N, C-alpha and C positions, 0 to 999 in steps of 0.2 A: 337882327331887330335892336332897335335903338330905344332910349327912351332920355327923358330929362332935357338938356338943352338943347335947343335946333335952330337957331337965331344964327347962326352963322353956316345952315344948311348941312350940317354936321349928321341930320339926321336921315337923309338921302332917301327922303321922298317927295322931293318937290317945291317944298315949305321952307320958310325961315320961321317956324314959331315952335316954341316949345310944347313938349309932351312927356306928361306922368305915367303914360302907359305904352309898352312895344310897341314900334311903329315897323312892317314889316318892310324890306330896302327890295323893291323888285327890277330888274335887269341885268342880275348878276346868278350864275348857276355854279354847280361844284367849287364852293372855295372851301379851302383846307387850311387859311391862317387868316385871323382879319387883327385888327390894332386899334386903338381909338387915341391917337393924340392931341392936347392940345385942343383947337376946332379942329379939328379934322377926322375924317375915319378913313380905312385904308383896308384891303381885301385881296388875298391871292387864290389863284384859283387854282388846282389842278394841272392846268396844261399852262404854267407859267407866265398869267398873263396879272397884271396888276388895277384896279379900280380904286379910285380915290375920290373924294366930295366933301366939302366943306369948305371953309376959309380958304377964299382965293382962287376956290376953283370952279364947283356947281353945286346946285342945291341937289341933283342928281347923281351916281356912278358913271363918272368917267373911266375910260381906258387908258391907263400913260403908256406912251410908245415907249419901250427898250430898245437897245439894239440887239441884246440877248436875250433869254428865256432866264425869265428871276424865279430862284429857288426860296427867297426869305424878304421877313419885312418885318421892319420893325419904327413907330414913328416917323420920321421922315427920312429913314432911310431904306435903300433896297438892296438885295444879295444876288450876282446873277452866277450862272452855274460854273462859269470861271474864274471865282474868287473876287470881280472886282463890285464895289459900290458904288453908288449914283444916291444923289438927293432925289426925293420925291419931286419934287418939281423943275430938277434939272436934268433933264433925261437926255441931252447931247453930249456931255462930259462925267467922266470918273473922279471921286475923289481922291488925289494925287497922295503918293506915299503911303498906300495900302496893299501891300501885296498878299494876294494867293489868301485872300481872307474866308472864313467856315463859316462864323456868326459875327453878328451885329448887334448892338443893343441901342436904342436911343432913351439920351436921359434929356433932363432940362437945361442944365448948364453944361453938358458933354457931351462925348458919344465915345462907345466903345466898339471896335472889333478884332476878333482872332482870327488870326492865320492857321492857316494849316498844321503849321509844325510847333501851336503852342504861342506864339509871341504876341501881347497883348498890344493894343494900340489904344491911344487916348486922345480926344481933339475936340476942340473945339470952335471958336472961332480962328481961333491963334494956331500955331504948330503942329504938327501930329508927335506924337511920343512912344515910346515904344519900351515897353517891360517884359521881359524875359525868365518867364517864372515858370514855365510848361502848364500854360492855364489849360481847364479842359472846359470853365462853363464861366459866362459871363451876365452881369445885369446891371444897366444905367438906371440912378434916378435922377432924386433933386440934391445935387451936390455932392452925391456918393456913388458908391456901384458896390457890387461881391461879387468876388470872382472866388470860382473853384477850380485848383489846381487837382493835376491828373491823380496826383495821391492823397485826393479828398481831404485836404485841407483846403479850408476857407479862408477869406480875406475881406476887408472891408478897404476900399480904396476912397482913400481921403488925401489929405495932404503926404500921407503916409501909408504902406502898406501895412494893414495890423491885421493879425490872425483872428479869427475870431472863434472860441472855444465855448461849446455846449456840450449836454451828456453825449448824446448821440451822433450816429453819423447819418452824415450831410448827405441829401439826394437832392434836392432843388433848391437855386432860390430865386428872389425875384424883390426886384425896386422899385419904384412906379414913381410917377409925378409928382406925388404927396412926400410928405417928410416922414417916413417910414419904411421900414424894411421887413423883408419875411423870410424865412428857411423851414425846410419842407424838409424834416429826419425821415431816414429811411423806415421808420417803424408807421408814418402816415402822421405825426402829429407837426404842427406848425408852431416856428417860432417869432414872433415880432419884436421888433422894435421901433423907437421914435416917439415922434408927436402921437398923443391919443387923449387930445382935446374934446373929439368928438366923440371914444371910442372906438378909434379903428385898426386899435390892436385887438381888441375881441378879447381883452381880458378881463372886464367885468368890471372895471372904474374906467376914470378919466385923466390916470395919472400919467405923464410922458415917461417911457421907459427908456434909462441911458443901456442897459442890458438886454440881452434877449430874452425873451419870456415867452414859455411853453404857455399855448394854446391851448385847453381841452385838456380831460384830465379821463382816466378809467374808472366806472362808475358802476354801481349796481343799480337799475332799474326792478322795480315789482308791481304788481297788479292793482295794488292800492298802499297807501302811506298812511289812513286809518280808516277803522272798520268798526262797524257796534255790532256786536251779535246779543243776542239775551242768549241764558243760560241754557244747554244744552245745543245750541245752535252752531254748527259747522261753517268753516272756511277753507278755501284751499288758496295756498301763498305759492305765487311764480314768479321767480326772477330771472333776469339776465345782467350775464355780463358786458357791459357797450362802452362806447368810446363816445367823446363828445368831441366834435371840430376834427376828425381825424378823415385823412382824406385816401384812405385804402379801406380801413376796416371800421363797420359800426355796430356788430353786433358778435362780439368778443367771444360768449361762450353760453348758449341756451340749454344746457344739459341738466336738467335739475339735480339729479344725480352730485355735481358737483358744489352741490350748498346747502348748508349746514342751517338748523334754524337753533338759535338757543334763546330762551326766555330768560326775563333778567328779574324774574318774580313766579318764583314757584307755587303751585299750587291753584292757581285760578282759572289756566287752561291746562289743556290735556294735548300733547303734540306725538301723533304718530306719521312719520314721512313728512310729506309739505300740509297735510289735515291738520288744523286745528280745531279743540271743542271746547266751548267754554262750559266752565264748572261750576265758576263761582262770580260775583260780581266785582268789580273792581277795574285798573286800567293796566296794561300790561306791555311793557315795550318786547320785544321779539328783535333778534338783532341776529342779521341773514351775512352769513360770510362763504364768499366763496374760495372753498378750501386752496387751490393750487398756490392764488397770487396774494390772500391775506385780504383782499378788498372787504367791507364792513358797508352794512346799513339797517337804519333802525325803522322798524315799520310799528303803529300801535295799535294793536285792538283792545277797547273797551265794551265788555260786558256790562250791557245796558237794561233798563226797561224799558221798552217800547211801547208807548200810549198814543193815544189820537188825544188825550187830555189828561193835565195831573188831577181835576176832579173828577172826572168819571173814574181813571184811569187809577187811584188810589182808591177808590170806595171799592171798585169790585175785585181786585187785586189783596191776598192775604201776605206780605213780608213785614220780619221784623224790625227792631230798632234800629236803625243807622246812617249810615250814608247813603243814596242812590246818584247813580247818573241816568237820567232818563233822557229819551230821542221821541222828539215829535215833529212828526213833518222833517226830519233832517236835521233837527235844532237841538242843543244839547244844552240839558239843564239839570244844574245840581240843585238834590233835595236832600233835608234834612227828614228822616221820618220817626214819629214818636208815638208810639201804643198806650194806650190806656185802656186794661180789660176789664176793670171796676165800675163800678156808680162813680161820677164822680161830679162834685160840688164846689164851687168857687165862693166862699161865704166872705161875711167880714168880720173884722177881728171884733176884739169885747168892746171896744171903744166907737163902734158904728161909724168911724171915718171911710171916706173913700180908701179902696184899696187897688193895686196895679197887680196881677197876674202876669211873670215873664216866665215862657216857655222859649226853649230851644237850647242848644250850645252858647259857649262863650268864645268861639274861633271870628276872627276877623276874617268874612268869609262870606263874598256875598252867596246864599241860598235862600232857596224856599222851602219853608216850613209847610210840612204839613200834622196836621194832628190828628190821628183817630181814635175816637172813643167810641169803643165797642158795646157800649151801654148807656145808661142815661148820662148827660150833661146837664148841670144846674149852673147856672148863672146869675147871682143874688145881683140885684139891685145894688149901682155904687161901687163893684167891680168892674174893673176892665182889665179884656186881658189881650197880651200882644206879643210879640217876639222878644228875645232878650237883648237889651242893649250892652255895648260893651265901649266904655270910656265915653260914655253919652250917645254913642251910633248906635242905630241898627243895621245889624250887616245879615240883612234880609231882602230879598228880592218881593217877596208877598209871603203872605201865610195863609194859609186854607185849614179851619176847621172841619172835622168831618166826623159826623154823630150817625151811627148805624142804627142804632135804636132810639126809636122817638119816646123823649119824655110823657109820664104818664102821670095826668093827677092824680 
């Protein structure tokens, strides 16, 4: 199946138009290998037949006739079962100077071939060059190549052979038509190097890398990042040790006995195994640790007051003075609560001038102020009741005065 550009017929669907969805290629079966190179596509069947389409060929797959059975394809190169190499578009003669070839790799500026006795051959439009290094694997890219020797050493092929050293044993190598290269370590993680202007290195940025950089990490995932509980409510924390962008293993460990929970604040929560019970209001960070690797992750549990509205919620619930996190329809609000249990009267001073009553704390943090009067409240004419100001600013999102007992004349 193919997508994207198709103006040269490389989609193999008989059209010369682009497609941003996969297009099935009809007329070929039992395909064991495919390759896309420049503006052409090529496929190899399990009976040794080669099919190609695209620029200079056809809009539909056509079978390329070679004198021998084909066992490998790469770009514009094909390899026969007797170790001969042909160009895709020249089926009449082999490429000279390539004896007993076992592997081929077609690059942008040059090609590579590996003989059965480990000799590497490199060529472009000029002469063929032989390199004796007991090579085991090859990959040609854009002006560079990667080689793997029988003793598992990795080299970059530029003007000179330069050994690549990373922390892990290498298992696979790959160069593409672009300007970046990839290495797969034995543990399944990928290491990338090269141009990264479009994020093609998958390192989370667009910075070019002159050294091979590991892609992906081992991390802990959990069933939540942050959860709201009311006092007495419980939740269970489950965790997994996972790999990101690993070609072999996704889930490393999901045995819950191998994880430990540690609260970073004592008293607000009770932990029994993986079950957490909310005891008192407040926010607590819990550290999840994978015991054998030491990998850590933090999740947050906030013990809150859940309400349908601040007005009705604080009117109907009995809470002491303090700060509370209130959750309404999943939205979090920080509330400062003040209770008055005696009758309260806000009166003018003796000089009978206008007066302002300021309520609430002095913190420079935006909160909703709730003041509950459990008995009578009287506000004399000329008195203004407002939230407290700090540096001439009111750090309150709003103020709600709740009088639970009506004033009687």
